[in-house]
Each structure stands twice: as structure tokens, then as C-alpha cells.
All heavy atoms as TSV, in Angstrom:
chain	resi	resn	atom	element	x	y	z
A	1	MET	N	N	-28.358	-36.062	0.254
A	1	MET	CA	C	-27.924	-36.890	-0.864
A	1	MET	C	C	-29.159	-37.373	-1.630
A	1	MET	O	O	-30.169	-37.715	-1.048
A	1	MET	CB	C	-27.097	-38.069	-0.337
A	1	MET	CG	C	-26.639	-38.997	-1.427
A	1	MET	SD	S	-25.548	-40.283	-0.826
A	1	MET	CE	C	-24.019	-39.600	-1.405
A	2	VAL	N	N	-29.041	-37.385	-2.910
A	2	VAL	CA	C	-30.144	-37.808	-3.775
A	2	VAL	C	C	-30.137	-39.322	-3.903
A	2	VAL	O	O	-29.124	-39.927	-4.214
A	2	VAL	CB	C	-30.012	-37.154	-5.169
A	2	VAL	CG1	C	-31.127	-37.612	-6.072
A	2	VAL	CG2	C	-29.997	-35.647	-5.056
A	3	ARG	N	N	-31.309	-39.901	-3.627
A	3	ARG	CA	C	-31.427	-41.354	-3.761
A	3	ARG	C	C	-31.519	-41.751	-5.219
A	3	ARG	O	O	-31.799	-40.924	-6.086
A	3	ARG	CB	C	-32.662	-41.845	-3.013
A	3	ARG	CG	C	-32.494	-41.748	-1.496
A	3	ARG	CD	C	-33.713	-42.226	-0.806
A	3	ARG	NE	N	-34.652	-41.094	-0.814
A	3	ARG	CZ	C	-35.941	-41.186	-0.636
A	3	ARG	NH1	N	-36.496	-42.344	-0.435
A	3	ARG	NH2	N	-36.710	-40.126	-0.654
A	4	LYS	N	N	-31.292	-43.028	-5.487
A	4	LYS	CA	C	-31.264	-43.535	-6.867
A	4	LYS	C	C	-32.581	-43.249	-7.602
A	4	LYS	O	O	-32.572	-42.831	-8.758
A	4	LYS	CB	C	-30.959	-45.030	-6.853
A	4	LYS	CG	C	-30.678	-45.597	-8.208
A	4	LYS	CD	C	-30.221	-47.031	-8.129
A	4	LYS	CE	C	-29.828	-47.523	-9.494
A	4	LYS	NZ	N	-29.233	-48.848	-9.450
A	5	ALA	N	N	-33.713	-43.468	-6.951
A	5	ALA	CA	C	-35.009	-43.230	-7.583
A	5	ALA	C	C	-35.192	-41.749	-7.900
A	5	ALA	O	O	-35.712	-41.392	-8.968
A	5	ALA	CB	C	-36.138	-43.717	-6.688
A	6	GLU	N	N	-34.738	-40.875	-6.996
A	6	GLU	CA	C	-34.838	-39.440	-7.236
A	6	GLU	C	C	-33.929	-39.022	-8.387
A	6	GLU	O	O	-34.292	-38.176	-9.194
A	6	GLU	CB	C	-34.470	-38.656	-5.978
A	6	GLU	CG	C	-35.484	-38.805	-4.866
A	6	GLU	CD	C	-35.007	-38.196	-3.564
A	6	GLU	OE1	O	-33.777	-38.070	-3.370
A	6	GLU	OE2	O	-35.857	-37.854	-2.753
A	7	TRP	N	N	-32.746	-39.616	-8.446
A	7	TRP	CA	C	-31.815	-39.309	-9.525
A	7	TRP	C	C	-32.419	-39.694	-10.867
A	7	TRP	O	O	-32.337	-38.940	-11.839
A	7	TRP	CB	C	-30.489	-40.028	-9.289
A	7	TRP	CG	C	-29.475	-39.794	-10.352
A	7	TRP	CD1	C	-29.022	-40.685	-11.263
A	7	TRP	CD2	C	-28.802	-38.573	-10.653
A	7	TRP	NE1	N	-28.104	-40.109	-12.109
A	7	TRP	CE2	C	-27.958	-38.796	-11.744
A	7	TRP	CE3	C	-28.833	-37.298	-10.102
A	7	TRP	CZ2	C	-27.157	-37.820	-12.304
A	7	TRP	CZ3	C	-28.030	-36.316	-10.655
A	7	TRP	CH2	C	-27.210	-36.590	-11.736
A	8	LYS	N	N	-33.060	-40.850	-10.927
A	8	LYS	CA	C	-33.689	-41.306	-12.170
A	8	LYS	C	C	-34.794	-40.339	-12.586
A	8	LYS	O	O	-34.902	-39.985	-13.762
A	8	LYS	CB	C	-34.258	-42.717	-11.988
A	8	LYS	CG	C	-34.873	-43.268	-13.253
A	8	LYS	CD	C	-35.421	-44.656	-13.067
A	8	LYS	CE	C	-36.012	-45.119	-14.391
A	8	LYS	NZ	N	-36.980	-46.146	-14.259
A	9	THR	N	N	-35.589	-39.879	-11.634
A	9	THR	CA	C	-36.657	-38.932	-11.927
A	9	THR	C	C	-36.084	-37.619	-12.435
A	9	THR	O	O	-36.593	-37.044	-13.403
A	9	THR	CB	C	-37.519	-38.684	-10.665
A	9	THR	OG1	O	-38.097	-39.922	-10.257
A	9	THR	CG2	C	-38.627	-37.686	-10.936
A	10	LEU	N	N	-35.026	-37.133	-11.817
A	10	LEU	CA	C	-34.387	-35.893	-12.258
A	10	LEU	C	C	-33.836	-36.017	-13.674
A	10	LEU	O	O	-33.967	-35.091	-14.483
A	10	LEU	CB	C	-33.272	-35.490	-11.292
A	10	LEU	CG	C	-33.724	-35.001	-9.923
A	10	LEU	CD1	C	-32.518	-34.827	-9.006
A	10	LEU	CD2	C	-34.511	-33.710	-10.039
A	11	ARG	N	N	-33.224	-37.158	-13.976
A	11	ARG	CA	C	-32.698	-37.383	-15.334
A	11	ARG	C	C	-33.833	-37.383	-16.351
A	11	ARG	O	O	-33.717	-36.799	-17.423
A	11	ARG	CB	C	-31.935	-38.706	-15.411
A	11	ARG	CG	C	-30.556	-38.674	-14.810
A	11	ARG	CD	C	-29.886	-40.050	-14.833
A	11	ARG	NE	N	-29.934	-40.698	-16.116
A	11	ARG	CZ	C	-28.966	-40.656	-17.035
A	11	ARG	NH1	N	-27.866	-39.994	-16.777
A	11	ARG	NH2	N	-29.088	-41.275	-18.177
A	12	GLU	N	N	-34.926	-38.037	-16.005
A	12	GLU	CA	C	-36.070	-38.112	-16.913
A	12	GLU	C	C	-36.677	-36.726	-17.123
A	12	GLU	O	O	-36.984	-36.335	-18.251
A	12	GLU	CB	C	-37.117	-39.074	-16.352
A	12	GLU	CG	C	-38.268	-39.322	-17.294
A	12	GLU	CD	C	-39.206	-40.383	-16.770
A	12	GLU	OE1	O	-38.823	-41.558	-16.739
A	12	GLU	OE2	O	-40.332	-39.997	-16.384
A	13	GLU	N	N	-36.846	-35.967	-16.044
A	13	GLU	CA	C	-37.410	-34.624	-16.155
A	13	GLU	C	C	-36.520	-33.707	-16.986
A	13	GLU	O	O	-37.011	-32.940	-17.815
A	13	GLU	CB	C	-37.655	-34.029	-14.772
A	13	GLU	CG	C	-38.807	-34.683	-14.042
A	13	GLU	CD	C	-38.994	-34.154	-12.635
A	13	GLU	OE1	O	-38.232	-33.263	-12.199
A	13	GLU	OE2	O	-39.909	-34.632	-11.965
A	14	SER	N	N	-35.212	-33.776	-16.760
A	14	SER	CA	C	-34.305	-32.918	-17.529
A	14	SER	C	C	-34.334	-33.299	-19.009
A	14	SER	O	O	-34.228	-32.440	-19.884
A	14	SER	CB	C	-32.875	-32.978	-16.981
A	14	SER	OG	O	-32.249	-34.198	-17.288
A	15	THR	N	N	-34.505	-34.570	-19.287
A	15	THR	CA	C	-34.571	-35.041	-20.669
A	15	THR	C	C	-35.837	-34.546	-21.354
A	15	THR	O	O	-35.798	-34.079	-22.494
A	15	THR	CB	C	-34.497	-36.576	-20.715
A	15	THR	OG1	O	-33.267	-36.977	-20.106
A	15	THR	CG2	C	-34.565	-37.101	-22.126
A	16	ILE	N	N	-36.960	-34.624	-20.658
A	16	ILE	CA	C	-38.230	-34.159	-21.213
A	16	ILE	C	C	-38.170	-32.660	-21.477
A	16	ILE	O	O	-38.572	-32.187	-22.547
A	16	ILE	CB	C	-39.399	-34.518	-20.275
A	16	ILE	CG1	C	-39.595	-36.039	-20.246
A	16	ILE	CG2	C	-40.689	-33.815	-20.709
A	16	ILE	CD1	C	-40.511	-36.527	-19.143
A	17	LEU	N	N	-37.632	-31.904	-20.524
A	17	LEU	CA	C	-37.507	-30.458	-20.708
A	17	LEU	C	C	-36.565	-30.120	-21.858
A	17	LEU	O	O	-36.834	-29.205	-22.643
A	17	LEU	CB	C	-37.033	-29.797	-19.409
A	17	LEU	CG	C	-38.058	-29.794	-18.285
A	17	LEU	CD1	C	-37.417	-29.290	-16.994
A	17	LEU	CD2	C	-39.257	-28.944	-18.649
A	18	ALA	N	N	-35.470	-30.861	-21.969
A	18	ALA	CA	C	-34.533	-30.632	-23.070
A	18	ALA	C	C	-35.216	-30.907	-24.414
A	18	ALA	O	O	-35.033	-30.148	-25.374
A	18	ALA	CB	C	-33.289	-31.503	-22.911
A	19	ALA	N	N	-36.013	-31.968	-24.481
A	19	ALA	CA	C	-36.711	-32.296	-25.732
A	19	ALA	C	C	-37.713	-31.199	-26.093
A	19	ALA	O	O	-37.800	-30.788	-27.261
A	19	ALA	CB	C	-37.415	-33.648	-25.609
A	20	LYS	N	N	-38.466	-30.709	-25.097
A	20	LYS	CA	C	-39.414	-29.620	-25.351
A	20	LYS	C	C	-38.681	-28.382	-25.850
A	20	LYS	O	O	-39.101	-27.751	-26.825
A	20	LYS	CB	C	-40.177	-29.268	-24.068
A	20	LYS	CG	C	-41.233	-30.256	-23.671
A	20	LYS	CD	C	-41.915	-29.767	-22.404
A	20	LYS	CE	C	-43.056	-30.660	-21.999
A	20	LYS	NZ	N	-43.767	-30.133	-20.821
A	21	ASN	N	N	-37.595	-28.024	-25.179
A	21	ASN	CA	C	-36.828	-26.840	-25.575
A	21	ASN	C	C	-36.211	-27.006	-26.959
A	21	ASN	O	O	-36.175	-26.063	-27.749
A	21	ASN	CB	C	-35.727	-26.548	-24.545
A	21	ASN	CG	C	-36.293	-26.032	-23.242
A	21	ASN	OD1	O	-37.383	-25.481	-23.209
A	21	ASN	ND2	N	-35.555	-26.218	-22.173
A	22	PHE	N	N	-35.719	-28.198	-27.261
A	22	PHE	CA	C	-35.113	-28.483	-28.556
A	22	PHE	C	C	-36.129	-28.271	-29.670
A	22	PHE	O	O	-35.849	-27.597	-30.667
A	22	PHE	CB	C	-34.589	-29.921	-28.562
A	22	PHE	CG	C	-33.835	-30.303	-29.806
A	22	PHE	CD1	C	-32.462	-30.196	-29.852
A	22	PHE	CD2	C	-34.499	-30.805	-30.918
A	22	PHE	CE1	C	-31.749	-30.558	-30.992
A	22	PHE	CE2	C	-33.804	-31.172	-32.060
A	22	PHE	CZ	C	-32.425	-31.053	-32.095
A	23	LEU	N	N	-37.316	-28.848	-29.510
A	23	LEU	CA	C	-38.340	-28.730	-30.545
A	23	LEU	C	C	-38.803	-27.285	-30.716
A	23	LEU	O	O	-39.003	-26.818	-31.841
A	23	LEU	CB	C	-39.517	-29.654	-30.235
A	23	LEU	CG	C	-39.210	-31.151	-30.355
A	23	LEU	CD1	C	-40.367	-31.981	-29.808
A	23	LEU	CD2	C	-38.910	-31.526	-31.792
A	24	ALA	N	N	-38.955	-26.562	-29.604
A	24	ALA	CA	C	-39.360	-25.154	-29.683
A	24	ALA	C	C	-38.282	-24.330	-30.376
A	24	ALA	O	O	-38.586	-23.484	-31.230
A	24	ALA	CB	C	-39.637	-24.612	-28.286
A	25	ALA	N	N	-37.026	-24.567	-30.016
A	25	ALA	CA	C	-35.923	-23.831	-30.629
A	25	ALA	C	C	-35.825	-24.153	-32.122
A	25	ALA	O	O	-35.563	-23.264	-32.939
A	25	ALA	CB	C	-34.612	-24.159	-29.917
A	26	MET	N	N	-36.036	-25.404	-32.464
A	26	MET	CA	C	-35.988	-25.816	-33.866
A	26	MET	C	C	-37.076	-25.091	-34.665
A	26	MET	O	O	-36.817	-24.599	-35.769
A	26	MET	CB	C	-36.163	-27.333	-33.959
A	26	MET	CG	C	-35.512	-27.953	-35.158
A	26	MET	SD	S	-35.452	-29.740	-35.030
A	26	MET	CE	C	-37.083	-30.174	-35.552
A	27	ASP	N	N	-38.273	-25.001	-34.089
A	27	ASP	CA	C	-39.373	-24.297	-34.752
A	27	ASP	C	C	-39.075	-22.814	-34.935
A	27	ASP	O	O	-39.592	-22.187	-35.849
A	27	ASP	CB	C	-40.676	-24.452	-33.962
A	27	ASP	CG	C	-41.294	-25.836	-34.097
A	27	ASP	OD1	O	-40.900	-26.583	-35.015
A	27	ASP	OD2	O	-42.167	-26.169	-33.274
A	28	ASN	N	N	-38.248	-22.263	-34.037
A	28	ASN	CA	C	-37.910	-20.838	-34.098
A	28	ASN	C	C	-36.628	-20.566	-34.870
A	28	ASN	O	O	-36.082	-19.463	-34.798
A	28	ASN	CB	C	-37.810	-20.264	-32.684
A	28	ASN	CG	C	-39.163	-20.205	-32.004
A	28	ASN	OD1	O	-40.162	-19.931	-32.640
A	28	ASN	ND2	N	-39.191	-20.481	-30.718
A	29	GLY	N	N	-36.119	-21.574	-35.581
A	29	GLY	CA	C	-34.956	-21.382	-36.438
A	29	GLY	C	C	-33.622	-21.298	-35.718
A	29	GLY	O	O	-32.718	-20.595	-36.160
A	30	ALA	N	N	-33.477	-22.023	-34.621
A	30	ALA	CA	C	-32.231	-22.001	-33.861
A	30	ALA	C	C	-31.057	-22.525	-34.689
A	30	ALA	O	O	-31.235	-23.341	-35.591
A	30	ALA	CB	C	-32.372	-22.845	-32.595
A	31	THR	N	N	-29.875	-22.065	-34.339
A	31	THR	CA	C	-28.667	-22.532	-35.007
A	31	THR	C	C	-28.339	-23.956	-34.562
A	31	THR	O	O	-28.819	-24.423	-33.517
A	31	THR	CB	C	-27.473	-21.635	-34.659
A	31	THR	OG1	O	-27.211	-21.753	-33.254
A	31	THR	CG2	C	-27.726	-20.188	-35.033
A	32	THR	N	N	-27.508	-24.607	-35.330
A	32	THR	CA	C	-27.064	-25.957	-34.986
A	32	THR	C	C	-26.363	-25.958	-33.635
A	32	THR	O	O	-26.560	-26.868	-32.827
A	32	THR	CB	C	-26.117	-26.500	-36.075
A	32	THR	OG1	O	-26.810	-26.489	-37.321
A	32	THR	CG2	C	-25.655	-27.906	-35.756
A	33	GLU	N	N	-25.574	-24.934	-33.376
A	33	GLU	CA	C	-24.846	-24.842	-32.105
A	33	GLU	C	C	-25.811	-24.759	-30.925
A	33	GLU	O	O	-25.601	-25.399	-29.900
A	33	GLU	CB	C	-23.908	-23.630	-32.099
A	33	GLU	CG	C	-22.737	-23.751	-33.048
A	33	GLU	CD	C	-23.096	-23.428	-34.505
A	33	GLU	OE1	O	-24.150	-22.805	-34.763
A	33	GLU	OE2	O	-22.323	-23.836	-35.386
A	34	LYS	N	N	-26.874	-23.967	-31.070
A	34	LYS	CA	C	-27.862	-23.856	-30.000
A	34	LYS	C	C	-28.570	-25.190	-29.783
A	34	LYS	O	O	-28.793	-25.598	-28.641
A	34	LYS	CB	C	-28.874	-22.760	-30.311
A	34	LYS	CG	C	-29.975	-22.673	-29.285
A	34	LYS	CD	C	-30.384	-21.277	-29.002
A	34	LYS	CE	C	-31.508	-21.298	-27.996
A	34	LYS	NZ	N	-31.317	-20.467	-26.882
A	35	LEU	N	N	-28.924	-25.867	-30.860
A	35	LEU	CA	C	-29.591	-27.163	-30.736
A	35	LEU	C	C	-28.672	-28.186	-30.072
A	35	LEU	O	O	-29.130	-28.986	-29.238
A	35	LEU	CB	C	-30.059	-27.649	-32.105
A	35	LEU	CG	C	-31.150	-26.806	-32.765
A	35	LEU	CD1	C	-31.420	-27.299	-34.174
A	35	LEU	CD2	C	-32.419	-26.790	-31.934
A	36	GLN	N	N	-27.394	-28.163	-30.409
A	36	GLN	CA	C	-26.438	-29.071	-29.771
A	36	GLN	C	C	-26.334	-28.774	-28.273
A	36	GLN	O	O	-26.252	-29.692	-27.463
A	36	GLN	CB	C	-25.063	-28.952	-30.422
A	36	GLN	CG	C	-25.005	-29.568	-31.790
A	36	GLN	CD	C	-23.682	-29.297	-32.493
A	36	GLN	OE1	O	-22.956	-28.360	-32.167
A	36	GLN	NE2	N	-23.373	-30.119	-33.486
A	37	PHE	N	N	-26.340	-27.493	-27.914
A	37	PHE	CA	C	-26.274	-27.108	-26.504
A	37	PHE	C	C	-27.489	-27.624	-25.745
A	37	PHE	O	O	-27.366	-28.177	-24.651
A	37	PHE	CB	C	-26.170	-25.582	-26.387
A	37	PHE	CG	C	-26.167	-25.097	-24.974
A	37	PHE	CD1	C	-25.025	-25.213	-24.192
A	37	PHE	CD2	C	-27.302	-24.538	-24.423
A	37	PHE	CE1	C	-25.020	-24.772	-22.885
A	37	PHE	CE2	C	-27.307	-24.097	-23.111
A	37	PHE	CZ	C	-26.165	-24.208	-22.338
A	38	ILE	N	N	-28.667	-27.464	-26.327
A	38	ILE	CA	C	-29.897	-27.945	-25.685
A	38	ILE	C	C	-29.857	-29.459	-25.538
A	38	ILE	O	O	-30.196	-30.002	-24.484
A	38	ILE	CB	C	-31.140	-27.507	-26.475
A	38	ILE	CG1	C	-31.269	-25.983	-26.446
A	38	ILE	CG2	C	-32.398	-28.172	-25.939
A	38	ILE	CD1	C	-32.297	-25.419	-27.409
A	39	ALA	N	N	-29.427	-30.164	-26.576
A	39	ALA	CA	C	-29.374	-31.631	-26.534
A	39	ALA	C	C	-28.410	-32.111	-25.456
A	39	ALA	O	O	-28.640	-33.153	-24.836
A	39	ALA	CB	C	-28.965	-32.185	-27.891
A	40	SER	N	N	-27.359	-31.343	-25.198
A	40	SER	CA	C	-26.378	-31.761	-24.189
A	40	SER	C	C	-26.955	-31.726	-22.773
A	40	SER	O	O	-26.393	-32.329	-21.861
A	40	SER	CB	C	-25.121	-30.898	-24.266
A	40	SER	OG	O	-25.386	-29.583	-23.817
A	41	ALA	N	N	-28.085	-31.047	-22.581
A	41	ALA	CA	C	-28.716	-30.978	-21.265
A	41	ALA	C	C	-29.562	-32.214	-20.952
A	41	ALA	O	O	-30.006	-32.391	-19.818
A	41	ALA	CB	C	-29.587	-29.731	-21.165
A	42	ALA	N	N	-29.778	-33.049	-21.938
A	42	ALA	CA	C	-30.599	-34.253	-21.729
A	42	ALA	C	C	-29.890	-35.219	-20.803
A	42	ALA	O	O	-28.713	-35.507	-20.973
A	42	ALA	CB	C	-30.893	-34.924	-23.061
A	43	GLY	N	N	-30.611	-35.706	-19.809
A	43	GLY	CA	C	-30.038	-36.671	-18.880
A	43	GLY	C	C	-29.947	-38.065	-19.470
A	43	GLY	O	O	-29.073	-38.840	-19.139
A	44	ASP	N	N	-30.872	-38.395	-20.345
A	44	ASP	CA	C	-30.931	-39.715	-20.974
A	44	ASP	C	C	-31.020	-39.498	-22.483
A	44	ASP	O	O	-32.086	-39.201	-23.029
A	44	ASP	CB	C	-32.155	-40.471	-20.454
A	44	ASP	CG	C	-32.321	-41.854	-21.047
A	44	ASP	OD1	O	-31.734	-42.137	-22.111
A	44	ASP	OD2	O	-33.065	-42.648	-20.458
A	45	ILE	N	N	-29.905	-39.620	-23.157
A	45	ILE	CA	C	-29.832	-39.282	-24.582
A	45	ILE	C	C	-30.717	-40.192	-25.446
A	45	ILE	O	O	-31.290	-39.752	-26.429
A	45	ILE	CB	C	-28.362	-39.260	-25.072
A	45	ILE	CG1	C	-28.246	-38.479	-26.390
A	45	ILE	CG2	C	-27.799	-40.650	-25.189
A	45	ILE	CD1	C	-28.468	-37.013	-26.249
A	46	THR	N	N	-30.876	-41.442	-25.037
A	46	THR	CA	C	-31.744	-42.359	-25.787
A	46	THR	C	C	-33.195	-41.892	-25.707
A	46	THR	O	O	-33.892	-41.841	-26.720
A	46	THR	CB	C	-31.608	-43.799	-25.241
A	46	THR	OG1	O	-30.243	-44.181	-25.301
A	46	THR	CG2	C	-32.462	-44.771	-26.022
A	47	LEU	N	N	-33.644	-41.564	-24.510
A	47	LEU	CA	C	-35.005	-41.059	-24.336
A	47	LEU	C	C	-35.174	-39.734	-25.085
A	47	LEU	O	O	-36.196	-39.503	-25.724
A	47	LEU	CB	C	-35.333	-40.869	-22.852
A	47	LEU	CG	C	-36.687	-40.241	-22.528
A	47	LEU	CD1	C	-37.831	-41.080	-23.090
A	47	LEU	CD2	C	-36.836	-40.039	-21.022
A	48	PHE	N	N	-34.172	-38.879	-25.030
A	48	PHE	CA	C	-34.228	-37.587	-25.709
A	48	PHE	C	C	-34.518	-37.760	-27.194
A	48	PHE	O	O	-35.458	-37.181	-27.723
A	48	PHE	CB	C	-32.908	-36.834	-25.503
A	48	PHE	CG	C	-32.827	-35.546	-26.257
A	48	PHE	CD1	C	-33.439	-34.407	-25.765
A	48	PHE	CD2	C	-32.141	-35.470	-27.461
A	48	PHE	CE1	C	-33.364	-33.202	-26.458
A	48	PHE	CE2	C	-32.061	-34.269	-28.164
A	48	PHE	CZ	C	-32.674	-33.134	-27.652
A	49	TRP	N	N	-33.716	-38.562	-27.868
A	49	TRP	CA	C	-33.907	-38.729	-29.309
A	49	TRP	C	C	-35.191	-39.477	-29.628
A	49	TRP	O	O	-35.813	-39.248	-30.667
A	49	TRP	CB	C	-32.688	-39.377	-29.960
A	49	TRP	CG	C	-31.564	-38.399	-30.003
A	49	TRP	CD1	C	-30.395	-38.466	-29.313
A	49	TRP	CD2	C	-31.521	-37.164	-30.740
A	49	TRP	NE1	N	-29.630	-37.350	-29.573
A	49	TRP	CE2	C	-30.291	-36.537	-30.450
A	49	TRP	CE3	C	-32.395	-36.529	-31.608
A	49	TRP	CZ2	C	-29.921	-35.314	-30.999
A	49	TRP	CZ3	C	-32.034	-35.310	-32.154
A	49	TRP	CH2	C	-30.808	-34.709	-31.855
A	50	HIS	N	N	-35.638	-40.352	-28.735
A	50	HIS	CA	C	-36.934	-41.007	-28.924
A	50	HIS	C	C	-38.050	-39.954	-28.899
A	50	HIS	O	O	-38.951	-39.972	-29.746
A	50	HIS	CB	C	-37.175	-42.062	-27.832
A	50	HIS	CG	C	-38.558	-42.624	-27.879
A	50	HIS	ND1	N	-38.933	-43.582	-28.796
A	50	HIS	CD2	C	-39.663	-42.328	-27.154
A	50	HIS	CE1	C	-40.224	-43.869	-28.623
A	50	HIS	NE2	N	-40.684	-43.114	-27.638
A	51	LEU	N	N	-37.982	-39.030	-27.916
A	51	LEU	CA	C	-39.002	-37.989	-27.810
A	51	LEU	C	C	-38.953	-37.022	-28.987
A	51	LEU	O	O	-39.998	-36.549	-29.451
A	51	LEU	CB	C	-38.851	-37.231	-26.492
A	51	LEU	CG	C	-39.157	-38.035	-25.229
A	51	LEU	CD1	C	-38.805	-37.226	-23.990
A	51	LEU	CD2	C	-40.606	-38.488	-25.199
A	52	ILE	N	N	-37.764	-36.719	-29.486
A	52	ILE	CA	C	-37.650	-35.837	-30.652
A	52	ILE	C	C	-38.322	-36.500	-31.857
A	52	ILE	O	O	-39.017	-35.842	-32.628
A	52	ILE	CB	C	-36.165	-35.508	-30.960
A	52	ILE	CG1	C	-35.537	-34.728	-29.809
A	52	ILE	CG2	C	-36.023	-34.763	-32.284
A	52	ILE	CD1	C	-36.227	-33.443	-29.434
A	53	GLY	N	N	-38.151	-37.798	-31.997
A	53	GLY	CA	C	-38.777	-38.531	-33.102
A	53	GLY	C	C	-40.253	-38.796	-32.904
A	53	GLY	O	O	-40.978	-39.078	-33.855
A	54	ASN	N	N	-40.711	-38.698	-31.652
A	54	ASN	CA	C	-42.109	-38.975	-31.321
A	54	ASN	C	C	-42.638	-37.883	-30.385
A	54	ASN	O	O	-42.952	-38.147	-29.223
A	54	ASN	CB	C	-42.222	-40.343	-30.626
A	54	ASN	CG	C	-41.687	-41.455	-31.486
A	54	ASN	OD1	O	-42.329	-41.901	-32.415
A	54	ASN	ND2	N	-40.465	-41.889	-31.188
A	55	PRO	N	N	-42.734	-36.665	-30.863
A	55	PRO	CA	C	-43.099	-35.560	-29.975
A	55	PRO	C	C	-44.474	-35.701	-29.318
A	55	PRO	O	O	-44.715	-35.106	-28.268
A	55	PRO	CB	C	-43.037	-34.332	-30.882
A	55	PRO	CG	C	-43.087	-34.845	-32.264
A	55	PRO	CD	C	-42.509	-36.232	-32.222
A	56	GLU	N	N	-45.338	-36.497	-29.910
A	56	GLU	CA	C	-46.658	-36.708	-29.291
A	56	GLU	C	C	-46.551	-37.438	-27.947
A	56	GLU	O	O	-47.486	-37.422	-27.156
A	56	GLU	CB	C	-47.585	-37.480	-30.251
A	56	GLU	CG	C	-47.214	-38.937	-30.469
A	56	GLU	CD	C	-46.089	-39.179	-31.485
A	56	GLU	OE1	O	-45.576	-38.224	-32.080
A	56	GLU	OE2	O	-45.738	-40.342	-31.667
A	57	GLU	N	N	-45.411	-38.038	-27.666
A	57	GLU	CA	C	-45.207	-38.742	-26.400
A	57	GLU	C	C	-44.649	-37.837	-25.298
A	57	GLU	O	O	-44.503	-38.271	-24.162
A	57	GLU	CB	C	-44.270	-39.934	-26.602
A	57	GLU	CG	C	-44.874	-41.014	-27.462
A	57	GLU	CD	C	-43.977	-42.218	-27.614
A	57	GLU	OE1	O	-43.107	-42.434	-26.750
A	57	GLU	OE2	O	-44.135	-42.942	-28.606
A	58	ILE	N	N	-44.348	-36.591	-25.632
A	58	ILE	CA	C	-43.839	-35.666	-24.623
A	58	ILE	C	C	-45.024	-35.205	-23.773
A	58	ILE	O	O	-45.998	-34.662	-24.294
A	58	ILE	CB	C	-43.156	-34.447	-25.267
A	58	ILE	CG1	C	-41.952	-34.887	-26.094
A	58	ILE	CG2	C	-42.734	-33.437	-24.191
A	58	ILE	CD1	C	-41.283	-33.786	-26.874
A	59	PRO	N	N	-44.940	-35.423	-22.458
A	59	PRO	CA	C	-46.043	-34.986	-21.595
A	59	PRO	C	C	-46.183	-33.461	-21.602
A	59	PRO	O	O	-45.182	-32.747	-21.735
A	59	PRO	CB	C	-45.667	-35.495	-20.208
A	59	PRO	CG	C	-44.236	-35.894	-20.288
A	59	PRO	CD	C	-43.869	-36.048	-21.722
A	60	LEU	N	N	-47.404	-32.982	-21.455
A	60	LEU	CA	C	-47.623	-31.539	-21.435
A	60	LEU	C	C	-46.962	-30.900	-20.226
A	60	LEU	O	O	-46.446	-29.804	-20.290
A	60	LEU	CB	C	-49.121	-31.231	-21.442
A	60	LEU	CG	C	-49.863	-31.679	-22.704
A	60	LEU	CD1	C	-51.352	-31.384	-22.554
A	60	LEU	CD2	C	-49.297	-30.981	-23.927
A	61	GLU	N	N	-47.002	-31.594	-19.100
A	61	GLU	CA	C	-46.351	-31.125	-17.885
A	61	GLU	C	C	-45.398	-32.196	-17.414
A	61	GLU	O	O	-45.688	-33.387	-17.530
A	61	GLU	CB	C	-47.365	-30.847	-16.790
A	61	GLU	CG	C	-48.275	-29.680	-17.101
A	61	GLU	CD	C	-49.213	-29.360	-15.954
A	61	GLU	OE1	O	-48.893	-29.720	-14.807
A	61	GLU	OE2	O	-50.253	-28.772	-16.231
A	62	VAL	N	N	-44.281	-31.770	-16.852
A	62	VAL	CA	C	-43.327	-32.723	-16.328
A	62	VAL	C	C	-43.815	-33.180	-14.972
A	62	VAL	O	O	-44.069	-32.365	-14.085
A	62	VAL	CB	C	-41.915	-32.100	-16.208
A	62	VAL	CG1	C	-40.937	-33.088	-15.608
A	62	VAL	CG2	C	-41.434	-31.626	-17.571
A	63	ILE	N	N	-43.993	-34.475	-14.795
A	63	ILE	CA	C	-44.474	-35.046	-13.541
A	63	ILE	C	C	-43.462	-34.740	-12.450
A	63	ILE	O	O	-42.260	-34.876	-12.632
A	63	ILE	CB	C	-44.686	-36.561	-13.689
A	63	ILE	CG1	C	-45.765	-36.805	-14.734
A	63	ILE	CG2	C	-45.079	-37.192	-12.353
A	63	ILE	CD1	C	-45.934	-38.236	-15.143
A	64	GLY	N	N	-43.956	-34.335	-11.292
A	64	GLY	CA	C	-43.079	-34.045	-10.171
A	64	GLY	C	C	-42.525	-32.638	-10.189
A	64	GLY	O	O	-41.854	-32.215	-9.276
A	65	SER	N	N	-42.812	-31.888	-11.227
A	65	SER	CA	C	-42.306	-30.523	-11.317
A	65	SER	C	C	-43.098	-29.614	-10.406
A	65	SER	O	O	-44.310	-29.699	-10.310
A	65	SER	CB	C	-42.406	-30.025	-12.755
A	65	SER	OG	O	-41.965	-28.707	-12.851
A	66	GLU	N	N	-42.408	-28.751	-9.714
A	66	GLU	CA	C	-43.053	-27.821	-8.789
A	66	GLU	C	C	-43.105	-26.424	-9.379
A	66	GLU	O	O	-43.015	-25.446	-8.667
A	66	GLU	CB	C	-42.268	-27.813	-7.458
A	66	GLU	CG	C	-42.251	-29.143	-6.749
A	66	GLU	CD	C	-43.613	-29.584	-6.271
A	66	GLU	OE1	O	-44.419	-28.719	-5.887
A	66	GLU	OE2	O	-43.870	-30.790	-6.273
A	67	MET	N	N	-43.211	-26.282	-10.672
A	67	MET	CA	C	-43.191	-24.963	-11.319
A	67	MET	C	C	-44.540	-24.321	-11.262
A	67	MET	O	O	-45.550	-24.702	-11.337
A	67	MET	CB	C	-42.733	-25.095	-12.768
A	67	MET	CG	C	-41.311	-25.511	-12.839
A	67	MET	SD	S	-40.842	-25.605	-14.579
A	67	MET	CE	C	-39.190	-26.142	-14.401
């Protein structure tokens, strides 16, 4: 079972990845439908839109990621 702190980290990581993917897709001329699909993957929609408006705050690497 995932603990509360781990769940929060997972939500944050998924949000950061969704924001990165959204911006990359937008730069590549993605359709509105594709952008909506990417945005729906964000765990924290408030953080997602904050990062879209402030892309300089998106970390280069997602902390805790084992990629």
C-alpha cells in the first residue's frame, strides 16, 4: 500500500511529467485533443497550470525518478 507521503510524491511527479509533455507537444503542433489528454494525466491540476505558466520552474529531472 502506498503511504500518504509517497502518494503526494507520485502526484507531483506525474504533474511535472505531464507539464513537460504538454509543453513539448504544444511546441510540436499537437491538436487540442492531444493537449487535453496530456493535461488529464496531471495529478495536481493547480500545480500543472502553474508550471505551464512558469516553465522555468519545471525541474530538469523529476526528483525520485529511477529512469
